[in-house]
C-alpha atoms as an extended CHARMM CRD file, in Angstrom:
* protein
*
       245  EXT
         1         1  MET       CA            119.9730000000      108.2800000000      116.8900000000  PROA      1               0.0000000000
         2         2  VAL       CA            117.0350000000      109.0750000000      115.1000000000  PROA      2               0.0000000000
         3         3  ASP       CA            116.1520000000      105.3910000000      114.3940000000  PROA      3               0.0000000000
         4         4  ASN       CA            116.8260000000      104.4070000000      118.3690000000  PROA      4               0.0000000000
         5         5  TYR       CA            114.6950000000      107.3020000000      119.3430000000  PROA      5               0.0000000000
         6         6  SER       CA            111.8150000000      106.3730000000      116.9250000000  PROA      6               0.0000000000
         7         7  GLN       CA            111.9020000000      102.6270000000      118.2290000000  PROA      7               0.0000000000
         8         8  GLN       CA            111.9010000000      103.8490000000      121.7640000000  PROA      8               0.0000000000
         9         9  SER       CA            108.9040000000      106.0740000000      121.2420000000  PROA      9               0.0000000000
        10        10  ASN       CA            106.8490000000      103.3620000000      119.4090000000  PROA      10              0.0000000000
        11        11  PHE       CA            107.9080000000      101.0800000000      122.4210000000  PROA      11              0.0000000000
        12        12  ILE       CA            106.6210000000      103.4690000000      124.9370000000  PROA      12              0.0000000000
        13        13  TYR       CA            103.5140000000      104.3580000000      123.0760000000  PROA      13              0.0000000000
        14        14  LYS       CA            102.7950000000      100.4870000000      122.6270000000  PROA      14              0.0000000000
        15        15  GLU       CA            103.2320000000       99.8880000000      126.4260000000  PROA      15              0.0000000000
        16        16  ARG       CA            100.8970000000      102.7400000000      127.1910000000  PROA      16              0.0000000000
        17        17  LEU       CA             98.2180000000      101.3230000000      124.9320000000  PROA      17              0.0000000000
        18        18  ASN       CA             98.4460000000       97.8430000000      126.3610000000  PROA      18              0.0000000000
        19        19  ALA       CA             98.4090000000       99.3780000000      129.9320000000  PROA      19              0.0000000000
        20        20  ASN       CA             95.1900000000      101.2680000000      128.9460000000  PROA      20              0.0000000000
        21        21  PHE       CA             93.7650000000       98.1150000000      127.2740000000  PROA      21              0.0000000000
        22        22  THR       CA             94.4390000000       96.2450000000      130.3060000000  PROA      22              0.0000000000
        23        23  PHE       CA             92.8150000000       98.7560000000      132.7570000000  PROA      23              0.0000000000
        24        24  LEU       CA             89.5620000000       98.9260000000      130.6690000000  PROA      24              0.0000000000
        25        25  LEU       CA             89.4100000000       94.8610000000      130.5240000000  PROA      25              0.0000000000
        26        26  LYS       CA             89.3830000000       95.2100000000      134.2300000000  PROA      26              0.0000000000
        27        27  ARG       CA             86.5700000000       97.8550000000      134.2530000000  PROA      27              0.0000000000
        28        28  VAL       CA             84.2960000000       95.6890000000      131.8710000000  PROA      28              0.0000000000
        29        29  GLY       CA             84.7820000000       92.5120000000      134.1570000000  PROA      29              0.0000000000
        30        30  PRO       CA             84.9300000000       88.8340000000      133.7570000000  PROA      30              0.0000000000
        31        31  THR       CA             83.0930000000       87.8040000000      130.8100000000  PROA      31              0.0000000000
        32        32  VAL       CA             82.3130000000       84.4370000000      129.2580000000  PROA      32              0.0000000000
        33        33  PRO       CA             84.4720000000       83.5800000000      126.0110000000  PROA      33              0.0000000000
        34        34  LYS       CA             82.3370000000       83.7430000000      122.8350000000  PROA      34              0.0000000000
        35        35  THR       CA             83.0370000000       83.8710000000      119.3330000000  PROA      35              0.0000000000
        36        36  SER       CA             86.2040000000       86.2890000000      118.6270000000  PROA      36              0.0000000000
        37        37  PHE       CA             85.8200000000       89.1260000000      115.9330000000  PROA      37              0.0000000000
        38        38  PHE       CA             88.0970000000       91.9390000000      114.4650000000  PROA      38              0.0000000000
        39        39  VAL       CA             87.1950000000       95.3660000000      115.4150000000  PROA      39              0.0000000000
        40        40  ASP       CA             87.3500000000       97.5810000000      112.4270000000  PROA      40              0.0000000000
        41        41  ILE       CA             87.6790000000      101.1000000000      113.8360000000  PROA      41              0.0000000000
        42        42  HSD       CA             87.8290000000      102.7920000000      110.5090000000  PROA      42              0.0000000000
        43        43  ALA       CA             83.9840000000      101.8050000000      110.2050000000  PROA      43              0.0000000000
        44        44  ARG       CA             81.4470000000      101.0400000000      112.8980000000  PROA      44              0.0000000000
        45        45  LEU       CA             82.5310000000       98.7700000000      116.0910000000  PROA      45              0.0000000000
        46        46  ARG       CA             80.2130000000       95.8570000000      115.3030000000  PROA      46              0.0000000000
        47        47  THR       CA             78.5610000000       94.9300000000      118.8060000000  PROA      47              0.0000000000
        48        48  ILE       CA             75.2820000000       93.8380000000      117.1830000000  PROA      48              0.0000000000
        49        49  GLU       CA             74.5510000000       91.5950000000      114.3220000000  PROA      49              0.0000000000
        50        50  ASN       CA             73.5350000000       92.7070000000      110.8910000000  PROA      50              0.0000000000
        51        51  PRO       CA             73.5890000000       96.5380000000      111.6350000000  PROA      51              0.0000000000
        52        52  GLU       CA             71.7170000000       98.7810000000      109.5540000000  PROA      52              0.0000000000
        53        53  ALA       CA             74.1690000000      101.4880000000      109.6070000000  PROA      53              0.0000000000
        54        54  LEU       CA             77.7310000000      102.4290000000      110.2880000000  PROA      54              0.0000000000
        55        55  THR       CA             79.2460000000      105.3160000000      112.4450000000  PROA      55              0.0000000000
        56        56  LYS       CA             82.2650000000      107.0910000000      111.2980000000  PROA      56              0.0000000000
        57        57  ILE       CA             84.0800000000      109.1020000000      114.0720000000  PROA      57              0.0000000000
        58        58  GLY       CA             86.5560000000      111.9300000000      113.5920000000  PROA      58              0.0000000000
        59        59  PHE       CA             87.7890000000      115.4190000000      114.8060000000  PROA      59              0.0000000000
        60        60  TRP       CA             87.8120000000      118.9670000000      113.3500000000  PROA      60              0.0000000000
        61        61  HSD       CA             90.7810000000      121.3880000000      114.3200000000  PROA      61              0.0000000000
        62        62  GLU       CA             92.5970000000      124.0760000000      113.0510000000  PROA      62              0.0000000000
        63        63  GLY       CA             90.6390000000      124.2560000000      109.7680000000  PROA      63              0.0000000000
        64        64  ALA       CA             90.9700000000      120.4520000000      109.1340000000  PROA      64              0.0000000000
        65        65  THR       CA             88.8800000000      117.3100000000      109.6630000000  PROA      65              0.0000000000
        66        66  SER       CA             90.4500000000      114.2260000000      110.3030000000  PROA      66              0.0000000000
        67        67  TRP       CA             88.6100000000      110.8180000000      110.2640000000  PROA      67              0.0000000000
        68        68  ILE       CA             89.8200000000      107.7290000000      112.1880000000  PROA      68              0.0000000000
        69        69  GLY       CA             91.4800000000      105.3650000000      109.5340000000  PROA      69              0.0000000000
        70        70  ASP       CA             93.3970000000      108.0760000000      107.6860000000  PROA      70              0.0000000000
        71        71  SER       CA             97.1820000000      108.7710000000      107.6340000000  PROA      71              0.0000000000
        72        72  SER       CA             97.2700000000      111.0270000000      110.4560000000  PROA      72              0.0000000000
        73        73  TRP       CA             96.3120000000      108.2860000000      112.9130000000  PROA      73              0.0000000000
        74        74  LYS       CA             97.8030000000      105.2000000000      114.6520000000  PROA      74              0.0000000000
        75        75  VAL       CA             94.9820000000      102.6180000000      115.3990000000  PROA      75              0.0000000000
        76        76  ASN       CA             94.9600000000       99.8820000000      117.8390000000  PROA      76              0.0000000000
        77        77  ALA       CA             92.0290000000       97.9050000000      116.7510000000  PROA      77              0.0000000000
        78        78  ALA       CA             91.2390000000       95.3720000000      119.3580000000  PROA      78              0.0000000000
        79        79  PHE       CA             90.2620000000       91.6510000000      119.6610000000  PROA      79              0.0000000000
        80        80  SER       CA             86.9110000000       91.1140000000      121.6940000000  PROA      80              0.0000000000
        81        81  LYS       CA             85.9960000000       87.6640000000      123.3520000000  PROA      81              0.0000000000
        82        82  THR       CA             82.3780000000       88.6890000000      123.8070000000  PROA      82              0.0000000000
        83        83  ALA       CA             79.6730000000       89.4560000000      121.1990000000  PROA      83              0.0000000000
        84        84  SER       CA             78.6390000000       92.5140000000      123.5090000000  PROA      84              0.0000000000
        85        85  SER       CA             81.5650000000       94.6250000000      124.1480000000  PROA      85              0.0000000000
        86        86  VAL       CA             84.9750000000       95.8730000000      122.1470000000  PROA      86              0.0000000000
        87        87  ILE       CA             87.5930000000       97.9160000000      122.9920000000  PROA      87              0.0000000000
        88        88  SER       CA             89.6690000000      100.0610000000      120.6040000000  PROA      88              0.0000000000
        89        89  GLN       CA             92.1340000000      102.8670000000      120.4130000000  PROA      89              0.0000000000
        90        90  ALA       CA             93.6140000000      105.4750000000      118.2630000000  PROA      90              0.0000000000
        91        91  TYR       CA             96.2660000000      108.1600000000      118.4820000000  PROA      91              0.0000000000
        92        92  HSD       CA             96.3010000000      111.3720000000      116.2900000000  PROA      92              0.0000000000
        93        93  LYS       CA             99.9830000000      111.7860000000      115.4150000000  PROA      93              0.0000000000
        94        94  GLN       CA             99.9720000000      115.5270000000      114.8250000000  PROA      94              0.0000000000
        95        95  TRP       CA             97.5180000000      116.7380000000      117.3450000000  PROA      95              0.0000000000
        96        96  ASN       CA             98.5630000000      114.2440000000      120.1850000000  PROA      96              0.0000000000
        97        97  LEU       CA             95.1980000000      113.2690000000      120.8950000000  PROA      97              0.0000000000
        98        98  ASN       CA             94.5450000000      109.7450000000      122.4590000000  PROA      98              0.0000000000
        99        99  MET       CA             91.2540000000      108.2420000000      122.2260000000  PROA      99              0.0000000000
       100       100  THR       CA             89.7710000000      105.0540000000      123.6560000000  PROA      100             0.0000000000
       101       101  ILE       CA             86.5900000000      103.5900000000      122.4320000000  PROA      101             0.0000000000
       102       102  LEU       CA             84.6180000000      101.0030000000      124.5900000000  PROA      102             0.0000000000
       103       103  ASP       CA             81.4800000000       99.7780000000      122.6680000000  PROA      103             0.0000000000
       104       104  ARG       CA             78.9940000000       97.7770000000      124.4170000000  PROA      104             0.0000000000
       105       105  GLN       CA             75.5950000000       96.1930000000      123.3730000000  PROA      105             0.0000000000
       106       106  THR       CA             72.6830000000       97.7110000000      125.4750000000  PROA      106             0.0000000000
       107       107  GLU       CA             70.8820000000       95.3850000000      128.0030000000  PROA      107             0.0000000000
       108       108  ASP       CA             67.7300000000       95.2880000000      126.0280000000  PROA      108             0.0000000000
       109       109  GLN       CA             69.7050000000       94.2930000000      122.9860000000  PROA      109             0.0000000000
       110       110  LEU       CA             68.4850000000       97.2190000000      121.0150000000  PROA      110             0.0000000000
       111       111  GLY       CA             71.7100000000       98.7760000000      120.0900000000  PROA      111             0.0000000000
       112       112  SER       CA             74.9230000000      100.0870000000      121.3880000000  PROA      112             0.0000000000
       113       113  VAL       CA             76.5090000000      102.4930000000      123.5620000000  PROA      113             0.0000000000
       114       114  ARG       CA             79.8640000000      103.9140000000      122.7770000000  PROA      114             0.0000000000
       115       115  HSD       CA             82.1160000000      105.1780000000      125.5280000000  PROA      115             0.0000000000
       116       116  ILE       CA             84.7000000000      107.7060000000      124.1150000000  PROA      116             0.0000000000
       117       117  THR       CA             87.6830000000      108.6630000000      126.4110000000  PROA      117             0.0000000000
       118       118  LEU       CA             89.7160000000      111.2610000000      124.8270000000  PROA      118             0.0000000000
       119       119  LYS       CA             93.0420000000      112.6670000000      126.2440000000  PROA      119             0.0000000000
       120       120  ASN       CA             95.1470000000      115.5070000000      125.2330000000  PROA      120             0.0000000000
       121       121  GLU       CA             98.5360000000      114.5880000000      125.4400000000  PROA      121             0.0000000000
       122       122  SER       CA            100.1240000000      117.7440000000      124.1030000000  PROA      122             0.0000000000
       123       123  ASP       CA            101.2960000000      120.8870000000      126.0900000000  PROA      123             0.0000000000
       124       124  HSD       CA             98.8000000000      123.2520000000      124.4540000000  PROA      124             0.0000000000
       125       125  SER       CA             94.8610000000      123.6070000000      124.4860000000  PROA      125             0.0000000000
       126       126  ARG       CA             93.1040000000      121.9910000000      121.6460000000  PROA      126             0.0000000000
       127       127  HSD       CA             89.7010000000      123.5460000000      120.3520000000  PROA      127             0.0000000000
       128       128  ILE       CA             88.3320000000      120.6950000000      118.7210000000  PROA      128             0.0000000000
       129       129  LYS       CA             84.9890000000      119.2650000000      117.5370000000  PROA      129             0.0000000000
       130       130  LEU       CA             83.9470000000      115.4720000000      118.0220000000  PROA      130             0.0000000000
       131       131  LEU       CA             82.2820000000      114.3090000000      114.8480000000  PROA      131             0.0000000000
       132       132  LEU       CA             79.8740000000      111.2520000000      114.4890000000  PROA      132             0.0000000000
       133       133  HSD       CA             78.7250000000      110.5010000000      111.1690000000  PROA      133             0.0000000000
       134       134  GLN       CA             75.9060000000      108.1500000000      110.8850000000  PROA      134             0.0000000000
       135       135  MET       CA             75.7940000000      106.4240000000      107.3110000000  PROA      135             0.0000000000
       136       136  PRO       CA             73.1550000000      103.7650000000      106.1800000000  PROA      136             0.0000000000
       137       137  ILE       CA             74.7730000000      100.5790000000      104.8570000000  PROA      137             0.0000000000
       138       138  ALA       CA             72.4420000000      100.0070000000      102.0200000000  PROA      138             0.0000000000
       139       139  GLN       CA             70.5210000000      102.5430000000      100.2850000000  PROA      139             0.0000000000
       140       140  ARG       CA             67.2140000000      102.8250000000      101.9430000000  PROA      140             0.0000000000
       141       141  GLU       CA             64.4550000000      105.4690000000      101.5510000000  PROA      141             0.0000000000
       142       142  GLY       CA             63.2660000000      106.9930000000      104.6300000000  PROA      142             0.0000000000
       143       143  VAL       CA             63.1150000000      110.3130000000      106.8120000000  PROA      143             0.0000000000
       144       144  VAL       CA             65.6090000000      111.9370000000      109.4540000000  PROA      144             0.0000000000
       145       145  PHE       CA             64.5330000000      114.1580000000      112.0360000000  PROA      145             0.0000000000
       146       146  TYR       CA             65.7260000000      115.9570000000      115.1620000000  PROA      146             0.0000000000
       147       147  SER       CA             63.7480000000      115.2290000000      118.4410000000  PROA      147             0.0000000000
       148       148  PRO       CA             64.1910000000      118.1800000000      120.8960000000  PROA      148             0.0000000000
       149       149  GLN       CA             63.0640000000      116.2800000000      123.9650000000  PROA      149             0.0000000000
       150       150  GLU       CA             65.6340000000      113.2100000000      123.3380000000  PROA      150             0.0000000000
       151       151  LYS       CA             68.2050000000      115.6710000000      122.1510000000  PROA      151             0.0000000000
       152       152  ALA       CA             68.7990000000      113.0770000000      119.4970000000  PROA      152             0.0000000000
       153       153  LEU       CA             68.2000000000      112.4820000000      115.5650000000  PROA      153             0.0000000000
       154       154  ILE       CA             65.6550000000      109.6970000000      114.8400000000  PROA      154             0.0000000000
       155       155  HSD       CA             65.9230000000      107.7440000000      111.5720000000  PROA      155             0.0000000000
       156       156  HSD       CA             62.7650000000      106.0150000000      110.1950000000  PROA      156             0.0000000000
       157       157  SER       CA             62.6200000000      103.7230000000      107.2840000000  PROA      157             0.0000000000
       158       158  GLN       CA             59.7480000000      101.2130000000      106.5060000000  PROA      158             0.0000000000
       159       159  ASP       CA             59.0410000000       99.7220000000      109.9730000000  PROA      159             0.0000000000
       160       160  SER       CA             61.6960000000      100.6250000000      111.9960000000  PROA      160             0.0000000000
       161       161  TYR       CA             63.1160000000      103.5650000000      114.0090000000  PROA      161             0.0000000000
       162       162  SER       CA             66.6540000000      104.5130000000      114.9900000000  PROA      162             0.0000000000
       163       163  LEU       CA             67.6120000000      106.9200000000      117.4540000000  PROA      163             0.0000000000
       164       164  PHE       CA             71.1950000000      108.2780000000      117.5590000000  PROA      164             0.0000000000
       165       165  SER       CA             72.3100000000      110.7760000000      120.4270000000  PROA      165             0.0000000000
       166       166  VAL       CA             75.5830000000      112.0870000000      121.9870000000  PROA      166             0.0000000000
       167       167  GLN       CA             76.3000000000      113.1020000000      125.3740000000  PROA      167             0.0000000000
       168       168  MET       CA             79.4200000000      115.2020000000      126.5760000000  PROA      168             0.0000000000
       169       169  PRO       CA             79.0870000000      116.8930000000      129.8820000000  PROA      169             0.0000000000
       170       170  CYS       CA             82.1340000000      119.0380000000      129.0590000000  PROA      170             0.0000000000
       171       171  ALA       CA             81.1590000000      120.2660000000      125.6020000000  PROA      171             0.0000000000
       172       172  GLN       CA             80.4710000000      123.9500000000      124.9910000000  PROA      172             0.0000000000
       173       173  HSD       CA             77.5410000000      122.7840000000      122.8460000000  PROA      173             0.0000000000
       174       174  ILE       CA             76.2070000000      119.9270000000      120.5450000000  PROA      174             0.0000000000
       175       175  GLN       CA             74.8910000000      120.3580000000      117.1100000000  PROA      175             0.0000000000
       176       176  HSD       CA             72.5740000000      117.9270000000      115.1100000000  PROA      176             0.0000000000
       177       177  GLY       CA             72.3270000000      117.6610000000      111.3940000000  PROA      177             0.0000000000
       178       178  ALA       CA             70.0240000000      115.4830000000      109.4330000000  PROA      178             0.0000000000
       179       179  GLY       CA             70.9860000000      114.7100000000      105.8290000000  PROA      179             0.0000000000
       180       180  PRO       CA             74.2890000000      114.4510000000      104.0570000000  PROA      180             0.0000000000
       181       181  LEU       CA             77.5750000000      115.4300000000      105.6500000000  PROA      181             0.0000000000
       182       182  LYS       CA             79.0190000000      117.1760000000      102.5170000000  PROA      182             0.0000000000
       183       183  GLN       CA             75.6120000000      119.0840000000      102.5620000000  PROA      183             0.0000000000
       184       184  ASN       CA             75.6060000000      120.1880000000      106.1950000000  PROA      184             0.0000000000
       185       185  TRP       CA             79.1880000000      120.1280000000      107.2060000000  PROA      185             0.0000000000
       186       186  SER       CA             81.7060000000      122.8520000000      106.4350000000  PROA      186             0.0000000000
       187       187  ASP       CA             85.5660000000      121.6750000000      106.7280000000  PROA      187             0.0000000000
       188       188  GLN       CA             86.8860000000      125.0570000000      106.1660000000  PROA      188             0.0000000000
       189       189  GLU       CA             84.6830000000      126.6250000000      109.0470000000  PROA      189             0.0000000000
       190       190  GLY       CA             84.4090000000      123.5440000000      111.1340000000  PROA      190             0.0000000000
       191       191  LYS       CA             80.6030000000      124.4310000000      111.2270000000  PROA      191             0.0000000000
       192       192  LEU       CA             77.7300000000      122.0870000000      111.2000000000  PROA      192             0.0000000000
       193       193  PHE       CA             74.5570000000      123.8790000000      109.9000000000  PROA      193             0.0000000000
       194       194  PHE       CA             71.5960000000      122.9800000000      111.7560000000  PROA      194             0.0000000000
       195       195  ALA       CA             69.1350000000      120.8830000000      109.7600000000  PROA      195             0.0000000000
       196       196  PRO       CA             66.3470000000      119.4120000000      111.7880000000  PROA      196             0.0000000000
       197       197  PHE       CA             64.8350000000      117.3410000000      109.0840000000  PROA      197             0.0000000000
       198       198  SER       CA             65.9330000000      115.3290000000      105.9560000000  PROA      198             0.0000000000
       199       199  ALA       CA             63.5390000000      113.4730000000      103.3530000000  PROA      199             0.0000000000
       200       200  THR       CA             66.1370000000      112.7300000000      100.7270000000  PROA      200             0.0000000000
       201       201  SER       CA             69.2030000000      110.9520000000      102.6560000000  PROA      201             0.0000000000
       202       202  MET       CA             69.4150000000      108.5510000000      105.7480000000  PROA      202             0.0000000000
       203       203  GLU       CA             72.6850000000      110.0870000000      106.7800000000  PROA      203             0.0000000000
       204       204  SER       CA             72.9350000000      112.3550000000      109.8540000000  PROA      204             0.0000000000
       205       205  VAL       CA             75.9470000000      113.9390000000      111.8250000000  PROA      205             0.0000000000
       206       206  ILE       CA             76.5160000000      115.1630000000      115.2800000000  PROA      206             0.0000000000
       207       207  ALA       CA             79.1250000000      117.6140000000      116.1440000000  PROA      207             0.0000000000
       208       208  ALA       CA             80.2560000000      118.3040000000      120.0710000000  PROA      208             0.0000000000
       209       209  SER       CA             82.6600000000      121.3950000000      120.5100000000  PROA      209             0.0000000000
       210       210  VAL       CA             84.9210000000      121.3570000000      123.4140000000  PROA      210             0.0000000000
       211       211  THR       CA             88.3440000000      122.7960000000      124.6130000000  PROA      211             0.0000000000
       212       212  ILE       CA             90.7120000000      120.1510000000      125.8300000000  PROA      212             0.0000000000
       213       213  GLU       CA             93.1800000000      121.5650000000      128.2450000000  PROA      213             0.0000000000
       214       214  PRO       CA             96.8230000000      120.1480000000      128.2000000000  PROA      214             0.0000000000
       215       215  ARG       CA             97.0110000000      116.6550000000      129.6890000000  PROA      215             0.0000000000
       216       216  GLU       CA             93.3620000000      116.3800000000      130.6470000000  PROA      216             0.0000000000
       217       217  THR       CA             90.9170000000      113.7050000000      129.8030000000  PROA      217             0.0000000000
       218       218  TYR       CA             87.2580000000      114.3410000000      128.6290000000  PROA      218             0.0000000000
       219       219  LYS       CA             84.4490000000      111.6480000000      128.3010000000  PROA      219             0.0000000000
       220       220  ALA       CA             81.5870000000      111.2890000000      125.9550000000  PROA      220             0.0000000000
       221       221  ARG       CA             79.0650000000      108.6560000000      124.9730000000  PROA      221             0.0000000000
       222       222  ALA       CA             77.0250000000      108.1500000000      121.8370000000  PROA      222             0.0000000000
       223       223  SER       CA             74.0570000000      105.7660000000      121.7190000000  PROA      223             0.0000000000
       224       224  LEU       CA             72.5710000000      104.1030000000      118.5840000000  PROA      224             0.0000000000
       225       225  LEU       CA             69.3650000000      102.0980000000      119.2250000000  PROA      225             0.0000000000
       226       226  THR       CA             66.8410000000      100.4390000000      116.9500000000  PROA      226             0.0000000000
       227       227  ALA       CA             63.1980000000       99.2680000000      117.1880000000  PROA      227             0.0000000000
       228       228  GLU       CA             59.9360000000       99.0330000000      115.4920000000  PROA      228             0.0000000000
       229       229  SER       CA             58.0820000000      100.8950000000      118.1270000000  PROA      229             0.0000000000
       230       230  LEU       CA             59.1990000000      104.7310000000      118.4700000000  PROA      230             0.0000000000
       231       231  SER       CA             57.8210000000      105.3720000000      121.9570000000  PROA      231             0.0000000000
       232       232  TYR       CA             59.3380000000      101.9340000000      123.1200000000  PROA      232             0.0000000000
       233       233  LEU       CA             62.6320000000      103.2350000000      121.5730000000  PROA      233             0.0000000000
       234       234  LYS       CA             62.4440000000      106.5490000000      123.3680000000  PROA      234             0.0000000000
       235       235  HSD       CA             61.7980000000      104.8950000000      126.6080000000  PROA      235             0.0000000000
       236       236  SER       CA             64.9380000000      102.6010000000      126.2210000000  PROA      236             0.0000000000
       237       237  HSD       CA             66.8920000000      105.6940000000      125.3220000000  PROA      237             0.0000000000
       238       238  LYS       CA             65.6610000000      107.1670000000      128.3150000000  PROA      238             0.0000000000
       239       239  LYS       CA             67.1290000000      104.4280000000      130.5550000000  PROA      239             0.0000000000
       240       240  LEU       CA             70.5290000000      105.0760000000      129.4780000000  PROA      240             0.0000000000
       241       241  TRP       CA             70.8640000000      108.7400000000      130.6290000000  PROA      241             0.0000000000
       242       242  PRO       CA             71.6270000000      107.7990000000      134.4020000000  PROA      242             0.0000000000
       243       243  LEU       CA             74.6190000000      105.6480000000      133.2620000000  PROA      243             0.0000000000
       244       244  PRO       CA             77.8090000000      107.0430000000      134.7870000000  PROA      244             0.0000000000
       245       245  PHE       CA             80.4980000000      108.2620000000      132.2410000000  PROA      245             0.0000000000
């Protein structure tokens, strides 16, 4: 009986993922097939070539931090048929959180926008923090600082700037931390200490606090843009704000 129930549960879960995946493909619309590539949801969904950084995504809930890719998650990494958009899903087995990620390259090709859909599939409210951890792929010297006007973290290294931001309309608050995760984030407290500037590390973290009611769905959006001109970068980021969730 236990084996049959487990098999049936897995079948239902996979059917739900496939149905959601088909629905999202319809939203993206028809595309011209290009080189297919595998989405590694454990790291950054690579919608741009030769990215300078990767973004880890995870949650904090009830005194614990869980990053996608650890043993608590079931991951349905997707294949993409375009070089500009990818779709993946992940399900937290203990917290019953179902997350869909749609990454799209921006029209100006300065970076990517990550659309996150999060559903609480339990019968209990979940007080969580959505975490996005920005990490440089190679060791690079530079600075990271918080820009109040853009409500974003800006990374500056050599002759380039990167802008990292998160929008979540239902969030109680969104916090920004420049510098290493281990320095600014407390697992036990679920607290991100505000750090507006870092000259020692190119890492950064954004945490969005939200209470997700049972069976409800919430949305968030993260953007990562890179350019040689800071003013042009800010202008490009400003154009993303009117995009619907």
